[in-house]
C-alpha positions in Angstrom: 6.5 0.7 -76.5 2.9 1.0 -75.5 0.9 4.2 -74.9 1.5 4.2 -71.1 5.3 3.9 -71.6 5.2 6.8 -74.1 3.3 9.0 -71.7 5.7 8.2 -68.8 8.6 8.9 -71.1 7.1 12.3 -72.2 6.8 13.3 -68.5 10.4 12.3 -67.8 11.8 14.2 -70.8 9.8 17.3 -70.0 11.1 17.8 -66.5 8.1 20.1 -65.7 4.4 19.8 -65.2 2.5 19.3 -68.5 -1.1 19.6 -69.6 -2.8 16.5 -71.1 -2.7 18.0 -74.6 1.1 18.7 -74.3 1.6 15.1 -73.2 -0.4 13.9 -76.2 1.7 15.9 -78.6 5.0 14.8 -77.0 4.1 11.2 -76.8 2.2 11.2 -80.2 -0.8 9.5 -78.5 -4.5 10.5 -79.0 -5.6 12.9 -76.3 -8.5 10.8 -75.2 -6.1 7.9 -74.6 -3.8 10.2 -72.7 -6.6 11.4 -70.5 -7.6 7.8 -69.7 -4.0 6.8 -68.9 -3.2 9.9 -66.8 -6.3 9.1 -64.7 -5.0 5.6 -64.1 -1.5 6.9 -63.2 -3.0 9.4 -60.8 -5.0 6.6 -59.2 -1.9 4.5 -58.6 0.0 7.5 -57.3 2.6 7.5 -60.1 1.5 10.9 -61.4 0.5 13.9 -59.3 -1.2 17.2 -60.2 0.7 20.1 -58.7 -1.9 22.5 -60.0 -5.2 22.3 -61.9 -5.0 20.6 -65.3 -1.2 20.0 -65.0 0.5 16.7 -64.3 3.9 15.4 -63.5 5.6 12.2 -62.3 5.7 11.8 -58.5 9.2 12.4 -57.3 
């Protein structure tokens, strides 16, 4: 499982919007890597930001 899959899995398991640091802890991935991947996922529309600094999978 690569970092992107771990991050998507962390969002699925949480069931609520998460901060990047919470995603990093849940996925056990470095926060800088999480920030980079979240930016990619937001760009592709897979992840949205319901409020500042929080992210969740698009429903």
